[in-house]
N, C-alpha and C positions, 0 to 999 in steps of 0.2 A: 413208480407205477403210474400209468396213465389212467385217466378217467374213462369209464365205459362209454360215455356220451361222445368223447373225443374220438374214440376208436370207431364208433358208428359213423361219425361225420367224415372221418378220413376215408373210410371204406366207400362212402357215397361219392366222395370227390374222385377217388380212384376209378370207380365204376364209370363215372361221367367222363373222365379224361381218357379212358381206354376206348371209348366209343368213337371209332373213326368215321362213321357215316355222317354224323352231325357236325357240321362246321361251326354252327352257331350254338355255343353252349350257354344255357341259361341256368345259372346256379341259384338255387333257392337257399336262402339262409333260414334254417328252421331254429327258432329259439328253443332253448332247453325249457322243459317244464319246471315250474317252480312248485315247491311243496307248499301246501297250505299250512299256515301256522295257526294253531288254535291256542287260545289262552284260557286258562282255567280262572273263572271268576268266583270270588268269594261272595257269599251273600252278606250284604251290609247290615241286615236286620239283626243278625245274631251277635250278641254282645259276649265278651269273654266271661266265663263262669267264675265267680268269686267264691272260693271255698272257705268255709268257716273253720278255724282251727279247732281240733277236737280237744276235749278236756284232758285226755291221756297225753297228748303232745305237750300241753301246757304244764302238766304235772311233771313230765319228764324233763322239760326245760328248767323248771324250778329246782328239781333235784340236782341237775347238772351244775347250776349256779351255787347251790348249797354245798356240794362237794368241792367245787373250786374254792369257795370261801373258807371252808374248813381246812383244806390243804394249805392255803395261804397263811392262815392263823398258825397252823402247826409249824410251817417253815419259819415264821417270825419268832415263835417260841423257841425253837431249836437254835436259831441264830443267837437269841438273847442268852440262852443257857451256855452255848459255846463261848460267847464273849465273856460272860461272868466267870466261867471256869478258867479261861485263859488269863484273866486278870488275877484270879486267886493263885494260879500256878506261878505267875511272874512274881507276885508278892512273896510266895514261899521261897522261890529261888533267890530273891534278894536277901531274905532273912538268913538263908543257908550260907550265902557268900559273906555276909557280915560276921557270922559266927566263926569262920575259919580264921 
């Protein structure tokens, strides 16, 4: 699709070229109008606001870390229990095999 300004310019040229009475054609080149670009300026005096963490957020963070630590301790304890049970079962199996 062509630009509307090009269509206007072409129609002007056609109008001027169809005029048979004037032998001397003076074409005027009309520049396209440019849009004004405006920039939004930020005020430099305003500093970013520093928000202080609330006590509730700190307590919630502490509780999350406590839960994570507790879960880690439980996993370590279960791993130790499973390893000791496996050791006991393997000892019992060896004793049974010796008895046969």
